[in-house]
C-alpha positions as CSV (number, residue, x, y, z in Angstrom):
1,X,10.9,-114.7,105.1
2,X,9.2,-110.9,105.8
3,X,11.9,-109.9,103.5
4,X,10.3,-112.1,100.5
5,X,7.0,-110.2,101.4
6,X,8.4,-107.1,100.5
7,X,10.4,-108.0,97.5
8,X,8.6,-106.5,94.4
9,X,9.9,-109.6,92.0
10,X,8.5,-112.1,94.6
11,X,5.2,-110.3,95.1
12,X,4.8,-110.2,91.4
13,X,5.7,-113.9,91.0
14,X,2.9,-114.7,93.7
15,X,0.2,-112.4,92.2
16,X,1.2,-114.2,88.7
17,X,0.8,-117.8,89.8
18,X,-2.5,-116.9,91.7
19,X,-3.4,-115.2,88.4
20,X,-2.8,-118.6,86.6
21,X,-4.8,-120.7,89.1
22,X,-7.8,-117.9,88.7
23,X,-7.4,-118.4,84.7
24,X,-7.4,-122.4,84.9
25,X,-10.4,-122.0,87.2
26,X,-12.3,-119.8,84.5
27,X,-12.4,-116.8,86.9
28,X,-11.1,-114.5,84.0
29,X,-12.1,-111.0,85.8
30,X,-10.2,-112.2,89.2
31,X,-7.4,-113.4,86.9
32,X,-7.0,-110.2,85.2
33,X,-7.0,-108.0,88.3
34,X,-3.8,-110.4,89.5
35,X,-1.8,-110.3,86.2
36,X,-2.5,-106.4,86.4
37,X,-1.0,-106.2,89.8
38,X,2.1,-108.3,88.6
39,X,2.6,-106.2,85.8
40,X,2.8,-103.1,87.8
41,X,5.1,-104.6,90.2
42,X,7.8,-106.0,87.3
43,X,6.5,-103.7,84.0
44,X,7.5,-105.4,80.9
45,X,7.7,-109.1,82.0
46,X,6.8,-111.2,79.0
47,X,5.2,-114.0,80.8
48,X,2.9,-111.4,82.3
49,X,2.3,-109.3,79.6
50,X,1.6,-113.0,77.4
51,X,-0.9,-113.9,80.2
52,X,-2.4,-111.1,80.6
53,X,-3.1,-110.3,77.2
54,X,-4.7,-114.2,76.5
55,X,-7.0,-113.0,79.5
56,X,-8.2,-110.0,77.8
57,X,-8.6,-111.9,74.6
58,X,-11.1,-114.3,76.3
59,X,-12.8,-111.5,78.1
60,X,-13.6,-109.7,74.8
61,X,-11.4,-106.7,75.6
62,X,-9.8,-106.7,72.1
63,X,-8.2,-103.3,71.9
64,X,-6.8,-103.8,75.3
65,X,-5.4,-107.1,74.2
66,X,-4.1,-105.8,70.9
67,X,-1.7,-103.4,73.2
68,X,-0.6,-105.7,75.5
69,X,-0.1,-109.0,73.4
70,X,2.2,-106.7,70.8
71,X,4.3,-105.8,73.7
72,X,4.0,-109.6,74.5
73,X,5.2,-110.7,71.3
74,X,8.1,-108.0,70.9
75,X,9.5,-109.0,74.4
76,X,9.0,-112.9,73.5
77,X,8.7,-113.6,69.9
78,X,8.4,-117.5,70.3
79,X,5.1,-117.3,72.8
80,X,3.1,-118.9,70.5
81,X,-0.5,-118.4,72.8
82,X,0.4,-114.7,72.7
83,X,0.6,-114.4,69.0
84,X,-2.5,-116.7,68.6
85,X,-4.3,-114.4,71.0
86,X,-3.1,-111.4,69.1
87,X,-4.5,-112.7,65.7
88,X,-7.9,-113.6,67.3
89,X,-8.2,-110.0,68.7
90,X,-7.3,-108.7,65.6
91,X,-9.7,-110.6,64.1
92,X,-12.5,-109.5,66.5
93,X,-11.9,-106.1,65.4
94,X,-12.3,-107.0,61.6
95,X,-8.4,-106.1,61.4
96,X,-8.1,-108.9,59.2
97,X,-4.7,-107.6,57.4
98,X,-3.1,-107.8,61.0
99,X,-4.8,-111.0,62.2
100,X,-3.5,-113.4,59.2
101,X,0.4,-112.9,60.2
102,X,-0.4,-113.1,63.8
103,X,-2.3,-116.4,63.5
104,X,0.0,-117.6,61.0
105,X,3.2,-117.3,63.3
106,X,1.4,-119.0,66.0
107,X,0.9,-121.8,63.8
108,X,4.5,-122.0,62.9
109,X,5.3,-121.8,66.6
110,X,2.9,-125.4,67.0
111,X,-0.6,-123.9,67.3
112,X,-2.8,-126.4,66.0
113,X,-6.1,-126.3,66.4
114,X,-9.2,-126.9,63.9
115,X,-10.8,-123.3,65.4
116,X,-7.5,-121.6,64.5
117,X,-7.3,-122.6,60.9
118,X,-11.0,-121.7,60.6
119,X,-10.2,-118.4,62.2
120,X,-7.3,-117.8,59.8
121,X,-9.5,-119.2,56.7
122,X,-12.1,-116.4,57.5
123,X,-9.6,-113.7,57.7
124,X,-8.1,-114.9,54.3
125,X,-11.7,-114.9,53.0
126,X,-12.0,-111.2,54.0
127,X,-8.9,-110.5,51.9
128,X,-10.1,-112.1,49.0
129,X,-7.2,-114.9,49.2
130,X,-9.3,-117.5,48.3
131,X,-6.7,-120.3,47.8
132,X,-4.8,-119.6,50.9
133,X,-8.4,-119.8,52.5
134,X,-9.0,-123.0,51.2
135,X,-5.8,-124.6,52.0
136,X,-6.8,-123.0,55.6
137,X,-10.0,-124.8,55.7
138,X,-8.4,-128.1,54.5
139,X,-6.2,-127.7,57.4
140,X,-9.2,-127.4,59.8
141,X,-11.0,-130.6,58.3
142,X,-7.7,-132.5,58.6
143,X,-7.6,-131.8,62.2
144,X,-11.5,-132.3,62.6
145,X,-13.3,-133.7,59.7
146,X,-16.5,-133.3,61.8
147,X,-16.5,-129.6,62.0
148,X,-19.5,-128.3,60.1
149,X,-18.5,-124.8,60.1
150,X,-15.1,-125.4,58.1
151,X,-17.5,-127.8,55.7
152,X,-19.9,-124.9,55.4
153,X,-17.3,-122.2,54.5
154,X,-15.6,-124.1,52.2
155,X,-18.8,-125.3,50.4
156,X,-19.4,-121.2,50.0
157,X,-16.0,-120.7,48.5
158,X,-16.3,-123.4,46.0
159,X,-19.5,-122.0,45.0
160,X,-18.2,-118.5,44.7
161,X,-15.5,-120.5,42.6
162,X,-18.0,-122.2,40.2
163,X,-17.0,-125.8,41.7
164,X,-20.6,-126.6,42.4
165,X,-20.1,-130.4,42.4
166,X,-17.8,-130.0,45.2
167,X,-19.7,-127.5,47.0
168,X,-22.6,-129.5,47.1
169,X,-20.3,-132.6,48.7
170,X,-19.1,-129.8,51.4
171,X,-22.8,-128.8,52.3
172,X,-24.0,-132.6,52.6
173,X,-20.8,-132.8,54.8
174,X,-21.9,-129.7,57.1
175,X,-25.5,-131.2,57.1
176,X,-24.1,-134.7,58.2
177,X,-22.2,-132.8,61.1
178,X,-24.7,-130.9,62.5
179,X,-24.7,-127.7,60.4
180,X,-28.2,-125.7,60.2
181,X,-30.6,-127.7,58.3
182,X,-32.5,-124.5,56.5
183,X,-29.3,-122.9,55.8
184,X,-27.3,-125.9,54.3
185,X,-30.8,-127.0,52.2
186,X,-30.6,-123.5,50.8
187,X,-26.9,-123.7,49.9
188,X,-27.3,-127.3,48.4
189,X,-30.4,-126.0,46.2
190,X,-28.2,-123.5,44.6
191,X,-25.6,-125.7,43.3
192,X,-27.2,-129.0,43.0
193,X,-29.5,-129.9,40.4
194,X,-32.5,-131.8,41.3
195,X,-32.4,-130.4,44.8
196,X,-36.1,-129.2,45.9
197,X,-36.0,-125.2,45.4
198,X,-37.3,-123.3,49.0
199,X,-39.9,-121.2,48.6
200,X,-37.9,-118.7,50.7
201,X,-34.1,-118.2,51.7
202,X,-33.3,-118.6,55.5
203,X,-34.3,-115.1,57.4
204,X,-31.2,-115.4,59.2
205,X,-29.0,-115.3,56.2
206,X,-30.5,-112.2,54.5
207,X,-30.3,-110.5,57.6
208,X,-26.9,-111.4,58.1
209,X,-26.0,-110.7,54.6
210,X,-27.0,-107.2,54.6
211,X,-25.9,-106.2,58.1
212,X,-22.5,-107.2,56.9
213,X,-22.8,-105.4,53.7
214,X,-24.5,-102.0,55.1
215,X,-21.2,-100.1,55.8
216,X,-20.3,-99.7,52.0
217,X,-23.4,-101.1,50.5
218,X,-24.4,-97.7,48.4
219,X,-20.7,-97.1,47.1
220,X,-20.3,-101.1,46.2
221,X,-23.4,-101.5,44.5
222,X,-23.7,-98.3,42.6
223,X,-19.9,-97.9,41.8
224,X,-18.9,-101.6,41.8
225,X,-21.7,-103.3,40.5
226,X,-23.3,-100.7,38.3
227,X,-26.3,-101.0,40.2
228,X,-29.2,-99.0,38.4
229,X,-32.5,-101.0,39.4
230,X,-33.7,-98.3,41.4
231,X,-33.2,-95.4,38.6
232,X,-34.8,-97.5,35.7
233,X,-37.8,-98.9,38.0
234,X,-38.4,-95.2,39.4
235,X,-37.5,-93.2,36.0
236,X,-41.2,-93.4,34.1
237,X,-42.9,-92.6,37.6
238,X,-40.6,-89.4,38.1
239,X,-41.1,-88.5,34.3
240,X,-45.1,-88.8,34.5
241,X,-45.2,-86.2,37.5
242,X,-47.6,-87.9,39.5
243,X,-48.2,-87.2,43.1
244,X,-48.3,-90.1,45.3
245,X,-49.7,-89.4,48.9
246,X,-48.2,-92.6,50.6
247,X,-45.3,-94.9,49.0
248,X,-44.0,-98.3,50.5
249,X,-40.6,-98.9,50.0
250,X,-39.9,-102.7,50.4
251,X,-36.5,-103.9,51.0
252,X,-35.4,-100.1,51.2
253,X,-31.7,-100.7,52.0
254,X,-30.0,-97.6,52.6
255,X,-32.7,-95.5,50.9
256,X,-31.8,-94.9,47.4
257,X,-35.6,-95.2,45.9
258,X,-36.8,-93.2,49.0
259,X,-34.5,-90.4,47.9
260,X,-35.6,-90.4,44.3
261,X,-39.3,-90.6,44.8
262,X,-39.5,-88.7,48.2
263,X,-40.4,-85.0,46.2
264,X,-43.1,-86.6,44.4
265,X,-44.5,-88.3,47.9
266,X,-46.4,-87.2,50.9
267,X,-45.1,-89.9,52.7
268,X,-42.8,-92.6,52.1
269,X,-42.6,-95.4,54.5
270,X,-39.8,-98.5,54.4
271,X,-38.9,-101.9,55.6
272,X,-35.8,-103.9,55.6
273,X,-34.6,-107.0,57.3
274,X,-31.2,-105.8,58.3
275,X,-30.9,-103.5,61.5
276,X,-27.6,-101.9,59.9
277,X,-29.6,-100.8,56.6
278,X,-32.6,-99.7,58.5
279,X,-30.3,-97.3,60.5
280,X,-29.0,-95.7,57.4
281,X,-32.2,-95.4,55.9
282,X,-33.6,-93.3,58.9
283,X,-30.7,-91.5,58.8
284,X,-31.1,-90.3,54.7
285,X,-34.4,-88.3,55.9
286,X,-35.9,-89.5,52.9
287,X,-38.7,-91.6,55.1
288,X,-41.2,-90.9,57.4
289,X,-40.6,-94.2,59.0
290,X,-38.8,-96.9,58.4
291,X,-39.6,-100.3,60.0
292,X,-37.0,-103.4,60.5
293,X,-38.5,-106.8,59.9
294,X,-39.7,-108.7,56.9
295,X,-42.1,-107.0,54.1
296,X,-45.1,-109.3,54.7
297,X,-45.1,-108.6,58.2
298,X,-44.6,-104.8,57.4
299,X,-47.5,-104.8,54.6
300,X,-50.1,-106.7,56.9
301,X,-49.1,-104.8,60.2
302,X,-50.7,-101.4,58.8
303,X,-53.9,-100.6,56.9
304,X,-53.6,-97.3,55.6
305,X,-53.9,-97.6,51.8
306,X,-50.9,-96.8,49.7
307,X,-50.7,-95.4,46.1
308,X,-47.2,-96.7,45.4
309,X,-45.5,-99.6,46.2
310,X,-41.9,-100.6,44.8
311,X,-39.4,-103.3,45.3
312,X,-36.2,-102.8,43.6
313,X,-34.0,-105.7,43.1
314,X,-35.4,-107.0,46.4
315,X,-37.5,-110.1,45.3
316,X,-34.1,-111.9,44.4
317,X,-34.0,-112.4,48.4
318,X,-37.6,-113.3,48.9
319,X,-38.5,-116.4,46.5
320,X,-41.9,-117.3,45.7
321,X,-44.3,-114.1,45.5
322,X,-47.5,-115.6,45.9
323,X,-48.1,-113.9,49.5
324,X,-46.3,-110.7,48.5
325,X,-48.9,-110.2,45.5
326,X,-51.9,-110.6,47.9
327,X,-50.3,-108.4,50.6
328,X,-49.7,-105.7,48.0
329,X,-53.0,-105.8,46.7
330,X,-54.7,-105.5,50.4
331,X,-52.6,-102.0,50.9
332,X,-53.0,-100.7,47.4
333,X,-56.0,-98.2,46.7
334,X,-57.8,-99.2,43.3
335,X,-55.4,-97.5,40.5
336,X,-52.4,-97.6,43.0
337,X,-49.0,-98.7,41.2
338,X,-47.0,-101.8,41.9
339,X,-43.6,-101.2,40.3
340,X,-40.5,-104.0,40.9
341,X,-37.8,-105.7,39.3
342,X,-37.1,-109.5,39.1
343,X,-34.2,-111.5,37.9
344,X,-35.1,-113.3,34.8
345,X,-34.8,-117.2,35.4
346,X,-33.8,-120.1,32.9
347,X,-36.0,-121.0,30.4
348,X,-38.6,-123.1,31.4
349,X,-38.3,-122.2,35.2
350,X,-40.9,-120.1,37.0
351,X,-38.6,-119.9,40.3
352,X,-35.0,-120.5,40.1
353,X,-32.7,-120.4,42.8
354,X,-29.2,-119.5,41.1
355,X,-25.9,-120.2,42.5
356,X,-25.2,-116.7,43.4
357,X,-28.0,-117.1,46.3
358,X,-30.6,-115.0,44.5
359,X,-33.8,-115.9,43.2
360,X,-34.7,-115.6,39.5
361,X,-38.5,-115.4,38.3
362,X,-40.2,-116.0,34.7
363,X,-42.0,-113.1,32.9
364,X,-45.0,-115.8,32.7
365,X,-45.1,-116.5,36.6
366,X,-45.3,-112.8,37.4
367,X,-48.0,-112.3,34.8
368,X,-49.9,-115.1,36.2
369,X,-49.5,-113.6,39.6
370,X,-50.7,-110.6,38.5
371,X,-53.9,-111.9,37.0
372,X,-54.6,-113.8,39.9
373,X,-54.3,-110.9,42.2
374,X,-56.3,-108.4,40.9
375,X,-53.6,-106.4,38.8
376,X,-53.4,-105.1,35.4
377,X,-50.1,-105.0,33.6
378,X,-49.5,-101.4,32.7
379,X,-45.7,-102.2,31.2
380,X,-43.0,-104.4,31.6
381,X,-39.2,-104.0,30.3
382,X,-36.5,-106.2,30.1
383,X,-33.0,-104.2,31.4
384,X,-30.3,-104.6,33.2
385,X,-30.5,-104.7,36.6
386,X,-26.6,-104.4,37.9
387,X,-23.4,-106.5,36.9
388,X,-21.6,-109.6,38.1
389,X,-17.9,-110.1,37.5
390,X,-18.3,-107.1,35.0
391,X,-21.2,-108.8,33.2
392,X,-24.8,-107.2,33.1
393,X,-27.6,-109.2,34.8
394,X,-30.4,-109.5,32.9
395,X,-33.2,-108.3,34.8
396,X,-37.6,-107.9,34.1
397,X,-39.1,-104.5,35.4
398,X,-42.6,-104.4,36.1
399,X,-45.1,-102.2,36.5
400,X,-48.5,-103.0,37.7
401,X,-52.0,-101.2,38.3
402,X,-54.5,-102.5,41.1
403,X,-57.8,-102.9,39.3
404,X,-61.1,-101.6,40.7
405,X,-62.6,-104.3,43.5
406,X,-65.4,-106.0,41.9
C-alpha cells in the first residue's frame, strides 16, 4: 500500500480521478489544479492532456487550452472531446480557419450537438464559406428545430443571398422559438413586404455591427466599398474656406469626417454608438471629445451652440429623422449648417428599410422635415455614397441652413 502512495503513476491516477469528480461537480478551478498535478507526474499522458484542455476551454483560458489540446489531439487523434474543445477555443480566439477543421474532426468522431453545428456554421460564415455554413445550420436545426439562434443566422445568410421569402420564414421561426422580438421584427421587415417598417433599428444591432467592424473599418470602407460620402459631403464646406468654432460629428465612426474638417474648426466633438469606434476616433486626434452613445442623447446633453453639424452616411442606421432634425435645430446657431447624406428610397416611399438592413429616405421626406424644423435648403445633390457588390449606391447629399428664430 505504501509503495502505491509513492508511485508517481498511482499518484497521477488519483489526482486524475479527483479532477474528474471535481469537473463533474462543476468545480472547474479545483479540477484544473488536480489535472495539472497529474500531468506534472506523468507528462504527455493523452487522457490527462485532453481533460485539462477541456477544462481550460470551459474556464475561458483559450490560449492555454489551444496549447494543451493541440498536444492532446496529437497524442490521441481519436479523442472527439479534445477536438471539439480545440475548435471552440480557436473560435473564441477568432481563429476561424483553425476552428473549422477541429470542429469537423470532432463531428466525424461522433460529436453531434446543435451547438457544435452552430459554432461550425459561425466560423464558416466568418470565412465567407456560405454554402457550407448553410449546411451546418441545417444540421443544427435537424438536431434541434427550436434553436432560435440557428434560425436567425440561417435567415441572415439567406437574406444576404437574396432569398428573401426563405429568410422571412427563418425569422418567423426564430420569433416563434423565443428569438429577440425587436431584433427579429427588424430583420423580418427588411425581407417581407407588408411588414411595418420599424422607425429605428435595435440599438444592440447597430452597436454590435460596428464594434465588430471597427478593426478594419476604414480600410474596408474606403478601399473595398469605395466609400466617398465624407469627402463629397465636406468638399463644398472645405472649398468655401469658412471657419467653424464648433463642429458636431454625428456617428463619427473612426474619425474620417473629423480629420477632414478639423483644420477649419476650433473644436470638433463626435459621438458614436460603438465603443471600439469611439476608441479609434479619440486616437485620431481630430476631436476635442468623443462620446459613446446615441446621437439624440449627445445632441440633447449639451447646450453649447454649434456652427456645423455633419452626419455622413449615418442616417441609414437611424431610420425616422423627425427627432434628429428637432434636436439638431436646437443646437445649431442661426445661419449654421446641417450637412448630411441619405440613401435614396424607392419610388413612393418616404422611409424604407432595405434588405441590406439600412434605411433609405426620399428627397420629399427630407425637404418636408427641413421646412417643419426651421431649415432652409441651401443645396442638394445626388451622387454615389459607396459601392455594394461593386455597384454604386445612390445617395442624396443635403446642406441645410438654420433659419433665424422668430
